[in-house]
C-alpha positions in Angstrom: -18.7 7.1 4.9 -16.7 8.9 1.9 -13.2 10.3 3.0 -12.3 14.0 4.0 -9.6 15.1 2.4 -9.7 18.7 3.8 -9.5 17.0 7.1 -7.0 14.5 6.5 -5.0 17.4 5.3 -4.6 19.0 8.6 -3.7 16.0 10.3 -1.2 13.8 8.0 2.4 13.7 8.3 2.7 11.3 5.7 3.4 11.2 2.4 2.6 8.3 -0.5 4.4 8.9 -3.4 4.7 6.6 -6.5 8.0 6.0 -8.6 7.0 4.5 -12.2 8.2 5.2 -15.2 4.5 4.2 -16.8 2.1 4.5 -13.9 4.1 7.7 -13.0 2.6 9.4 -16.2 -0.7 11.4 -15.6 -3.2 9.1 -17.7 -2.0 6.1 -17.1 -3.6 3.1 -15.3 -5.7 6.4 -13.8 -8.1 3.6 -12.1 -5.6 1.6 -10.4 -4.4 4.8 -9.1 -7.9 6.5 -8.1 -8.1 3.1 -5.9 -5.2 4.2 -4.4 -5.7 7.0 -4.1 -9.1 6.5 -2.4 -7.1 5.3 0.9 -3.5 6.7 -0.1 -4.2 10.5 0.9 -1.9 12.3 -0.1 -0.6 9.8 -3.5 2.8 11.8 -5.8 3.7 10.5 -8.4 6.7 10.0 -10.4 8.6 9.2 -13.3 11.5 9.8 -13.1 14.8 9.0 -10.2 16.0 12.2 -9.4 13.0 14.1 -9.2 12.0 12.0 -6.8 14.7 11.6 -4.9 14.8 15.6 -4.7 10.6 15.2 -3.2 11.8 13.0 -0.5 14.8 15.2 0.8 12.1 17.8 0.8 9.5 16.1 3.0 12.6 15.0 4.9 13.1 18.7 5.8 9.9 19.2 6.6 9.1 16.2 9.0 6.6 14.0 6.8 7.5 10.3 6.4 7.2 8.4 3.3 5.2 5.5 2.0 7.1 4.7 -1.0 5.8 2.4 -3.5 7.9 1.8 -7.0 9.2 -0.1 -10.0 11.2 -2.7 -9.8 13.5 -1.6 -12.2 13.7 1.8 -10.5 14.1 0.4 -7.0 17.5 -0.8 -7.5 18.7 2.3 -8.3 16.8 4.3 -6.0 16.6 2.2 -2.8 20.5 2.3 -2.3 20.2 6.9 -2.3 17.2 7.1 0.2 17.2 3.6 2.7 19.2 5.3 5.4 17.2 8.7 5.6 14.6 8.4 8.7 11.9 9.4 6.6 11.5 6.5 4.5 9.2 4.7 6.7 8.4 1.3 3.9 9.5 0.9 0.4 7.0 -1.1 -1.5 8.3 -3.0 -5.2 5.5 -3.3 -7.3 6.9 -5.5 -10.0 6.2 -8.3 -12.8 8.8 -11.0 -11.1 9.6 -10.5 -7.4 12.6 -13.3 -8.4 14.1 -10.5 -10.2 14.8 -8.3 -7.4 15.2 -10.8 -4.2 19.0 -10.7 -4.1 20.0 -7.2 -4.0 16.5 -6.0 -2.2 17.8 -8.6 0.9 20.2 -6.3 2.2 17.5 -3.9 2.4 14.6 -6.1 3.7 13.5 -4.4 6.9 12.4 -1.8 5.0 11.2 -3.4 1.7 8.0 -5.5 0.9 7.5 -6.7 -2.8 4.2 -7.0 -4.7 3.5 -8.5 -8.1 -0.1 -7.9 -7.5 -1.9 -4.4 -7.0 -4.2 -6.3 -5.0 -1.8 -7.0 -2.2 0.2 -4.1 -2.4 -2.7 -1.7 -1.7 -4.3 -3.6 1.1 -0.3 -3.9 2.6 -0.3 -0.4 2.1 -3.3 0.0 3.4 -2.5 -1.4 6.9 1.0 0.1 7.4 -0.6 3.8 6.8 -3.1 2.4 9.4 -0.1 1.3 11.8 1.5 4.2 11.3 -1.2 6.9 12.1 -2.3 4.5 15.4 1.2 5.0 16.4 1.2 8.8 15.7 -2.1 9.4 17.5 -0.4 7.6 20.5 2.2 10.0 20.4 -0.2 13.1 20.4 -1.9 11.4 23.5 1.0 11.7 25.5 1.5 15.1 24.5 -2.4 15.5 25.8 -3.2 16.6 22.1 -5.9 14.7 22.5 -8.2 16.3 19.5 -5.4 15.6 16.6 -4.8 11.9 18.9 -8.6 11.1 18.1 -8.5 12.5 14.7 -5.8 10.0 13.6 -7.0 7.2 15.4 -10.6 8.0 13.3 -8.3 7.6 10.2 -6.6 4.4 11.3 -10.2 3.1 11.8 -11.5 4.0 8.8 -8.3 2.4 6.5 -8.8 -0.4 8.5 -12.3 -0.9 7.6 -11.6 -0.5 3.9 -8.6 -2.7 4.4 -10.7 -5.4 5.6 -13.4 -4.9 2.8 -10.9 -5.1 0.1 -9.3 -8.4 1.8 -12.9 -9.9 2.3 -13.8 -9.3 -2.1 -9.7 -10.9 -2.5 -10.9 -13.9 -0.5 -14.8 -13.8 -2.3 -12.8 -13.9 -5.7 -10.5 -16.4 -4.8 -13.8 -18.1 -3.1 -15.6 -18.3 -6.4 -13.1 -19.1 -8.7 -12.6 -22.4 -6.4 -16.2 -22.9 -6.3 -16.2 -22.7 -10.4 -12.9 -25.2 -10.7 -14.9 -28.0 -8.3 -18.2 -27.8 -9.9 -16.4 -28.3 -13.5 -14.4 -31.2 -11.9 -18.2 -32.6 -11.0 -19.4 -31.9 -14.4 -16.4 -33.5 -16.1 -15.4 -36.6 -14.3 -18.9 -37.2 -12.8 -17.9 -37.1 -8.8 -20.6 -37.9 -6.4 -18.6 -37.5 -3.6 -20.1 -34.9 -1.3 -18.4 -31.6 0.0 -17.0 -32.2 3.2 -16.6 -28.8 4.4 -19.6 -27.9 3.9 -19.6 -24.5 1.8 
């Protein structure tokens, strides 16, 4: 089933934004960004800190929630400025080496998750947005706005299903690598010991 962006536009109270000097440039990393756009509608990209911070303040004024993806190098500057804003739901630091950011980020740990892999980031982000939509649906259900609640639950289900598909694809890739290594061991070392796990 294709994602219905027009219907999502009537439902969403959240925004996913990506702040990165390279990924934020139109034309850069478009294949990866399109993978994220498939599940993170809407996705706003920024290359500079101040416009990103201004955008976060604008979203807070309109009552929207922010899921922020940011490079490690920019996060050190941006996170202290936006951490206490109630609209900032979750901060995902996407970097080449988590250890480089673990010391300064520790004081913001209740809102920060760090990733070196775009696949792992996408899976976690998809799950976090689905959790958020489920909570929003509960609020609307209590207010007897059942159509809106139903729409948000449908969207959350779509995201959970997509996250499950992504996770299985990652697991299958790892499983294929393991099988190839095991086969190479068999060939290189003439291992005759059978696989005791039958997979």
